N, C-alpha and C positions, 0 to 999 in steps of 0.2 A: 100701293103703287101705284097711281096714276097712268093711263096711258094714252097719253100723249104722240103723237106721229111727228116725226121729223124725215127733211134728206134734202142733201145739197142737189140741186137738179141739175146743175153740171156733171152731174154724176150716172146720170141717168143710165148712156148707155154702155157705157165700160160696167154698171151693176146690172146689168140684163145679161150685157155680155159673159163676165165674170162667171155667174149664178147659173148658166148656161151648161157653161162649161164645168165647172164643178160638181153639179148635178147629175153629170152625162159619169163623171168620175166616179162617184158613188155608184151609179148605176153596173157599172164595172167592174164595182167589189174591191176598188185602189182609191187612195185618197195620196195623194204626192206632194208634198211641202219640202222647201229647201232647208237643208241643215244649217242648223244654227251653232251646232258643237260638235266637235268632233270625238267626243269620249263614246266608248261602248256602251257603258251604262251607267250608272247611277255610284254615286259613294256615299249616298245612303244620310248626306249631315244634317237632315230632317229638313222639312215642307216650311212652313213660317218662323220657328226658331233653330238654332243650332243649343247642343248642349252648353256652349258657352254663357247663351240667353240665360238658359235654366242655373245654371250655379252661380251669374253672376247674381239672378233676383235673389236666391235660396241664402248666398250671403248677407245682402243687404237689408232683406226681410229679418234675418235672426239679429244682424245686428239694430236692427229697428230705425234703418234709415229712407228720411226723405227724400225722394218721392216715391221710393218703390214701397216704402211701412204701410204711407197713404194708400194707395192705388192698391194694394194688398186687400188690408182693412175692409176698403169701400167694398172689391169684388167679392168677397167674404160674405157681406151681409144682401148681397142679392140671392132671389127663390134658386136659381139656377145654382149654388153652390151649397146649398141646403144636403145635409146628407139624409134627408126623408126625401130627396127628389123622385117623382115616382116619371118615368119616360110612358109617350101615349102615342106608339106606333100606329102606323093603317098600310094595310096592304096594296094599297093604290093610292098613292098620294094625287094630287090635284089641283090646280089654281087657277080660276075663273075670274079673271078684272072684269068682265064685264056683267058676269054672275056669280058674286060669292058664295049665294046660297050654293051652288054646288060645289061648293069646296070641299073638299078630304083632305084634313092632315097638313091643314099649309099653317095653322096656328101649332100645333100640336108637332111640326116637323121646324118651325123655327127657334120653338121654345127645348128643343130635345138636340137640336144640333149645338147651340150655343150651352147646353149646359154642360154635354159631353165632353165639351173643350174645355168647360171652364174647371170640372173635378179631370179631367186631364192633368191640366197646368198643377192644382191644387197638389196632385199625389206629385207632380215634380216637385214642387220648390215646396210644399213644407217639410219644416222640420218635428213635427207632433208625429210622432211612428204611429198614433192610432188615428189622426186629422189625414194621415198620406194614404194610409189604408181604407179606410174606411171610402176614399174619394174616388182610390183604385177601384174598386168596387164597384162602388156608382156608376165610373165612367162606361168602364166594362157591361155594366149593367144595362146602359141605355144603346151604347152600340150593339148587344149581343140582339135588343128587342128589335132594332130594326132593320138588321141584317137577316131574324129568322121571320119575318112578319112580309118584307115589302115580295110582291109579287108580279108586280107591274111597272111599266115603266113609267117615270113620273108624266102628266098632264096636264091639260086644261088650257087655255090661250094664253095662259103666262108659266106655263110648264119653265119655261127659261128661269123666271125669277125664286120660284120655289129648288127648282134643283142645284141652280147656280150659287144661291146665297147662305144655301147650305151643304150643299156636297162637298166642297173646301174646308168643313169647319170640320164632319164626319171625317174626311182625310186625314185633315191634321191630326184629330185625338185620333185615332186609328194609331197612324207613326208612331206617335206617344207612345201610346201602350202597347204595341207590338213588343218593346223590351220585357214585358212580361209573359214571360218564358213559358208559364203556364197556360195561360191564356191563348195565346198564340199554338202551343203546342194541340190546345184541344182545338185546332181548326177556326178559332172565332177572327181570327186576323184574316185571312183567307175569307173566310166569311164575309168579313163589312167590303174588303176590295170587291167581290163577284155583285156584290150590292152595286156599286158605283159603277162597273164595267158595266153591267146588264141591265139597269135600270133609271139609270140617271144618263151615263154618257148617249144612249143613241136618243132621250130629247133632247142634251142641248146642241147635237152633231146638228140634227135637224131644226131646230129652230134656228141656227145660223147658216143653214144652206139654204132653206126657205124661206125662212119670216113669213110662216104661214102662208106666201105667195097676198102678201096683203097691199091693199092699192093697186094692183098689178095693172087699173088704168094710168097710172101714171111711168109706167114700163121701166122702177127701180124700188118695188118694195124694201131690199135691204135699208133702204132709207129712211122709210114709214115710221122706224123704232128708234125713238130715243137710244144715245148711245147706252148706259147703265145698263139698259135690257141686254143688251152685246157682252158687256165685260163680264156679267155676273156671273152665264156660263164660259166665258173663257178663263175666268179662275179656276171654276169647280176642273173644267179639264186638264189644266196647267197642275192643279192636285193631284190627280189621280192619275196623268202619268207618272209622277216622283215615287207615291206610292203605291203602286202598280211594277214599276220598273220599266219603263215603256220609254224608250225615248219618242218615240213617233208621236204618241200621244201626248209628249210633253212638247214637242217642237211642234206640233198643229196647233197650240196653245198661241205658242210663240210667233207662230205665220198670220195669227187672226190681227194679235196687237199690234205687230210691224205692217200687214199689206192685208190686212180684213175688208174685205168689200162690203163694209156696214161704217154706222158711225161710230163704233164703238174701236174703230181703229185707232192709235193714240194720235197720229199725225190730224186726224180727222175730229176726236172728240176734243183735241187740247191744242190751240192754236198762236202765233207771235202776236202780241199786240205790240205796239206804239212804245212799251215800256219792257226794256231787252230782260227784263227783270222774270216778268211777268207772263202767263199764257192764257187765255182767256179758254174757259169750255167750252163746248157746243149747247150744256143746256144753264149756262150762264143765265140767258135771259128767259130762263125757263121758270128756276125755283133754286135756293140756295139749298135746302136737301138734298133735291135730286143733283144738283152738282156738285155737291160735296159726294155722296155715295159715288156717283161715276169715278172720281178724283182718286177716292179710296180703294175702288178696285182695281182701279190700272196700279195704284200703289204696293199693294198686297202680289198682283203679279210680280212688281219687279225686287220686293221683298222675297218670294219665291226662286226667284232666278238667282238674288245677291247668297242666296242659303247654299245653293247646288254652285255657285261658282266659288264660292269657299271652298269646299272639299274639295272642288276641281276646275283649277282654270278655264278650261278651257269653253267653259259653259259662259253665254253672255251675260255680264250685269245690264239688264236694264232702266235700273236706274238712269245709267248713264244714257241711254238711247234718244238720239234726235235734239244732243244739246241737252242733253240733263230736263226734257220737257216735263216730266213729275212734278219736278223741284220747282218749274214756272207759274205749274199750274195750282201745285200749293201755296206758293206765294201768294199770287191773283185771289183766290178765295177763305188766305189768311187775311190780308189787305182788305178785300172788300166787308166781308163778315167780323172786323175789328171796328167797323166805320170811314174806313179808309174810302177816296175816290180809286178806282179803275178804267181802263182804255175797256171802251165794247165795241165789237161790230155787231149791227143788225144781225137777228139772223132769222131768216124764211122757213116756213115747216111748209113740209106736201099736202097740204090742208088750206095753206095758203094762211096763215096765221105768221103773223107779223110780230116779233121783237126787237123791235127798238130800242129798247135800253137794258141794260143790266137789271135784272129784279131785285126786286126789294124782297119779294114775297119770300119768309122761311129766316130774311136774313138775321142774323147771331143765332141760330139753333144748330150747335155745333155738333157737329158727328167724331167718333175717336179716332179722325186719323192723320191729325198732325205729328205726336210724339217719335211717330216711326219714321214719318219723311224726316222731319227737323235732327234727328239722333241721326239718322244716317248721313244727311250729309253734312252736320256740323261734325261730330266725333268720327266717323271713320270716309268721309273724305277730305277732311276739313276745314270747308267752306266757313266764310265768318259770318257772324249771327248780328254780331254788336252794333254797325252805322246804319242808318237809312238805307243806304244804297246798296247796303251787303247782300249775297245773296240769300241768305236765309233769315233775313231781319224780319219780316212779318211773320213766320212762322211761330218761331223763339218765342217775338211779342204775343202773340195770342197765345198761346201753352202756360205765360207767365200767371195766366190769371185763369188755365184751363183746366190745370192739372191736379189731382188723378182724372184721366181719362175716364168717361161714362162707359157701361157696358152696353150693348144695343146689337138686338139680333142679326139687325143690318150688314155690320161688321166683325171684326172678331174681337173677343174680349181685352182684357188686360194689357193694354196698348202699353201703360205707361209704364207698369210691372214689369213686363219685359222686354221693352225696347228703349228703356231709359237707359245710357250709359253710364259710366263712371269716366269723369272729364280725361282721364287718365286711359291711353290703349295699349294695352298689350304688345312690348315687343317696338314700341313706335320710339323715337330719339327726340330727346326734350333737351332744351337749356332752361337752367334756374334760375331765377333773376329776382334778389332784394326788390321791390319794389320801389321804398324808404332811399335805397342809394342809387338804384340802375343799374346797378353790378349782378356779375354773374359769379354761380358756383365755378370755382377754378378749382383744377388739379395744377398745385406749384409747380412753377416752370415746364406743365408737361411732363412731368414725368409719370413712369411707367413703375417705379419698382416701389416694392410692400412698403406699405407704413409711410407710402410718400401724401405730405398734408395735403389739408382740403380749406381751400381760401374765397376770400373774396377776391373779384378782379373785373377792371371794367371786360366790357362784350369784348372780343376780339375775337370773335368767328371761330376758335379753335377747336380744334375736336377735344382737346382738354376740357373744355365748356358744357362737353356735352354729355348726356348719358342715356342710352338704351335701360327703359322702363320696363320692368316682367314682372306680371301677374304671376307671384307665386301659389294662388289658388288660396289662401288661406285668410284671406285680407291682409296682406301684408304684400309689399312690392320691396325687388331687387332692383338698383341701379348702377348700371355697370356703366365706368365708363369707355367712351368710344376710342379714345385712342389708347389705354391703357390696359383693355379689358377686365379690370378688376374691380372691384363690386366699392362700393360706397360703406367704410367698415366705423364703430367707434370703438376706438383703439384699448386691444385687453380686455372687450365685453364689458369694459367698466362703467358702473352706475353711478356715478358721483355727479355732482354741478360741475360743468367745465371739462368731464372729459373731453380730448380731440375726437376729432374726427378724421377719415384719412382716407387710400383706397388699402385694397388687400384684395388677395385670390376669395372668389367667392368659394364658399365651405357650404353654406346654407346655416349656419348658425347664427343666433337671435339678432346677434348685436350687428349683422346683413342683412335684416329684414326692416320694411320702413313702412308705418300704418299714413295714407295721405289720407287728409281731410280737409273740406272745403271750410274757409272761412266762409264769412258774410258777405265781404269786398271780393270773392274773386281771386283770392287769392289761396293758398292751402299749406297747412304746417304739416310738417314731415317728425312723426313717431318713431323714436328706435323704438322694437317691440323688446328692447329687455330691459330696459328702464323705465320706459315712460315716457322720457324727456323729449326733449322737443329741439330741432333741427335750429342753430341759434347763432347770430353772426355775434361775436364778441363785443361785449359795451357799445353795441348800437353801433359801431362806427361804420363810416360812410367810406373808407379810405382802400386805396388797392390794398392786398395782402391781408388784410383783417384775417382773425385766426376765426374758422367756424368750429363750434361745440355740442354740446349737447347740454338744455338747460330747465329744469321745471316750466311746465308751462303759464309763459303768465299774459298772454295774448296780444304781445307785443310788437313793433314793428320790424324789428329781429329775426323772430321767427314766420315772419310772412315768406314765401316765396310765390312766383307767378312762374307756370309751367306752360313754355314756350314751346309747342309741339316742333320737330325738323330743325329749325333751321337752315344750317348749309351744311352740308354733308361733300366734303371735300372730292373730286372727282364724280357726283350724283347726277343727273340729268332731271332737267327738271323744264315745265314749261312756265312762265312768266306772265302772269296776269295781273291787266290792271283790270283794279276791281269798281273803278267808275263806270267801263263801260262794260265788264266782264269780258271780253275779248283777249287774245293773246298777242305777244310778239311772234312775228311771224315773218318769213321770207316772201318778199312782193313774188307773186304767183311763182311762188315755190322755186324759182331760178335758185341757180349755185355759182352764178358767173360772179367775178372779183365785183366788188361794187355795187353788188346786187342791196338796193335801201330794204328796210325794215319797216316794219309797218305791224298795226293791230287787227285782227282777225277774229272771227267766228272761232271758238275751240274746236278743232277737227281731232281727227286722228297721225295725220303726215306727220313725218320727220321735220318738214319743215317747220315744227313749230316747237322743238326738241331742244335744249341746248345745253350743254357737260359744261359743269361751273367747278375749276380747280384752282386752288389757291395756291398762289404762289410765294414765292420764302421771304416777302417784303409786305407780306398782307393783303394783299390786290388780289384780285380773279383773273383768270380770262376765262372767256364765255364763248364755249366753242359750240357753232351748230351739228345738229345731228348730222342731218340730209349733204351740207355742205363741206363739214368738216374742218371750215373759216373761223374763222373768230371776228367777234361784235366789235367793231371797231369807229371811231369818229371819222368821219371822212377827211383825208389829208392833213388829215393830224391840226386840224382849227379850232383854234380855244372861242370862238364867237360862239355868242346865241343863235340859237336858229337851225346852225350847224346839221345835218342830217346823218344819220348814223345808217350804218350799211358792213357789210360783209368784207373779208379780206383773211388772205394768209398772215399764220398768227409766224410775226418776228419778233415779238416781246416788247414794242413801242410801245410807250407811255399812253398814247390814244386808244390803245388796244388792252389795257389793264383798265380793273374795274372797282374800286371800292364799294362795298356791298355792310348797308349801314341801315338796323332793324329802326322800326318808326314806333312807336310809343303805343300804337292801333295791333303789331306783327307783322304791319307788312314793311317791308324793304322801299330802299331806292337806292340808285344804281349810282355811283360820282366815280366819271371817266377822270383818270388822275391827273392827264396831263390837264385841263381846263381846270377843274374844280367843279365843271359841272353836275346839273345832273339827267339821267333818261326820262325824257319828257314828251307824252302825249300832245303832238298840235295842237294846242287851243284849249286843249282837257277833251277832245273828241269822243266820242264815244262809236263812230261809224265804223266800217270794217273797211280799211284800206287806209284810213289816216296813218299819216307819216309821223315816225319817232325824229325825235332832236335830243341836241342838247341845248339846257336852259338854267339859266342862273336857279339857285334854291329857292323856291316859291312856298313850299309845305302844300302845294294843292294836291288834288287829287289825279292830276292827271302824271305827276310825280311816283306814283306808289305802286310798288311792284309784289305780287303775291306771288313765292317761289312755291309751284306744286312738284312736288314729287315723281317720277313717273314709276 
């Protein structure tokens, strides 16, 4: 790690004052941090990974599915996965950037921390009992070796990197291994916690507090160090907090992430550019490996926070912080390292080095940081990635040529294996569209009785065309009709060609369990686990009312289905996101007065950006502002192009009723039923405050909206 120093000059006085106050608080024996969670303890859902991550990886590896199996095989080829791996602990670990000849255990710790986590993961994922047991023993051997040997706080003038880049891996490995009751009961889990608390945490705190008093002549030494050197200790402090069930330590890390007096603070490390989808790194002008290092560590903190929030909703999801700044930083790095052009603001360092352009040094030398971010924002958060203007486009494009991600001792291992999600998110609502016809899987006439037929029908946006897809945990899924509450079912558990498909009360039988596998064209086939036959549109017809059946897999168009996440849930609350601008439909100045105009604005947390969408009996929708309780309407009932859109008490007028139609790219257009014109961002604008109007349908990006369920 090169030790290039940096600061933002404007922060000098603030930096000095904050550091003095912080040091005073430490000298008094108390550190105060604002509380970011309301929980009293952790639910222990994991540190980096949840049990669901391990279950999914194990299932996909056992089935030999790419990219999981590719990542698994690649990771097991590394020396860290060897059953004969031998740890090399030292009593007084130290790293010296200026004098590497003084290093003590630097290489050994990097290798052993990586190996401990690799072996722990193999134990959780392998279906081979011998392999899994060997990995368990090896992970415990490595952890025990270090916890029984280290007796001195991590030292050196780069202790923040030695302890920071490795401590969270030791913590994550120990968190996995604690479920081995014998190891835990023998006091080994307590020993590794004590090592991290007594010999890692003090060194990390000391660095973040003092930054070695470096370059004090400038009066702002926290900014002398590049951001990755601050973020590394932040990650490990956060992980120690979770491992040791200490909210104070965890919140300490979150406070550094959000408010830290150093370049590792997320809003100092990443900052907006002229492209609203991209955020430049504080190290983008230095070189690309360091910029990716810092970015990946911030994303790791976000992942830790997300795992905690998954177990307890009072935790904050740092993936969402500052308008999804981590996503924008990842998009910037992905675009530039894939050969794209990015905007850049010059960086000036504390020793007056000038970084006037984005650095080409190390360009294209990719770090294993992208899979975790892409899978989270695309599959967990539902953000689009197919068009160049989509918020996760560059990250997905890079991954397409980079999977599986490699193992790097600066980062966590097995990222592709553990973070790659299946396209189906268990418990989410989907509509199933047959691509050749553009029509939907439909429960006939909205019926709810056992035996009601399932057919093909044009998109009517009804709940009889929506299914909750639930992972059964055995490689199959059940599809539960949103309107009926009943399962997609093969009639009578039949296995013959052409057996009818219907709905029936879920019983867990094989004819109600479906394997969902991807085709090469991004469509899916649904395989009845009882017969092995595929959900099929009879006769390859495109007509409304065409029956749906099971048939031997022939790869034809009648057996392909697009899974469209979400649809519209009548009575659900949404944000309306314009993908072109990345901004959401918003009430001007947050007003709730009659006639208040609507506009686009940066995505925030206010209820003035939330809308309850309810289906009317005629198939249109009313869209009611959560903050105002008033309806989205075309002002004055006008039918003219350019008429502004505002809010008004709902009266059932045609200018307050909207048809909501899905576009082929998964976005929606909102059609005023009075004028038959489209909700449109004026001039396809992207600036906050741009007004919204009605305009004839032109198919342009100003008329496309994502419905983001709240």
